[in-house]
N, C-alpha and C positions, 0 to 999 in steps of 0.2 A: 845978509840974505840967506835964507835956508837953502840947504842943498836940495836940488830937485831930484826926485826919484823917477826913474824911467823904466818901463817894461817894453822890451822889444821881442816880439815873437819872431822866430826864425832868425835869431841874432848871432849865429855862429858861422855863417858862410856868406860870401858874396856881399850884396848890398846891405843885408842885415848886420854883418860883421863891421862894415864901414860905418854904419849908423851908430852902433855901439861904441866904436872907437872914438867917434866925434863927440858923443855925449860924455864919455870918460875924460876926454881932453878938456871939456868945458867944466869939469869938476862935479859932474852928476854921479849919483849912485845908480847902478843899472842891474836889472835882472834880464838876462838873455835866455830865451828858450830854444830848445833843440829836441828833436825826437829821440836822439841817442847821444848822450854825452861822450861815449867812447869813440864816436866817429866825428866829433865836432872839432872845428878849428877854434881853440879857446885861447884868447890873449890873457896873459897874467896881469891882473890889476887888483889892488886892494878894494876898490869900489865896485867890483863885478861879481855877480852871483850868476852861475849858469845852472838852469834847472831843466829836467826832462819835461816835455809836454807834447803828447801826441794828440792832435785835435780830432783824430778819428776814434779815440778811445775815451769813453765816458769815465772810466776809472782814472785814467791819466789826468783828465780835466779836473775831476773832483779832488784828487791829490794835490794838484798844482794850486787849486783855488785856496786851500788852507794856507799854503806858503805865501801866496801873493797878498792875501788879506792882511797879514801882519806887516808886509812891506809898504803898503799903501802908496802905490805910484801916483804921481800927478800928471804923468805923460804916458800915453800908450801909442806905440807904433806897431800896427798890424802888418807884419812883413811875411809871415809864414805862408808857404805855398804848398801845393800838393805835387808829389812826385810819384813815379812808378817804381821806385826802388824799395 
């Protein structure tokens, strides 16, 4: 069976981090997004890629689009939320 590729928005904190960890435990390759990698809780794993993605920024979205197109995820988890920070 081919390794599943998963994209988890908001995947470095809270519920998103737990979702990412579960998919990694199941042998999946995962891209987790965060607004700022310098502030993210990032687990170390060979099958994990963490990318910046600010959904309020068109430039950020376009930059991320180029990266995710080559990854070709088969599963999408929309977990990103909006905060006031």
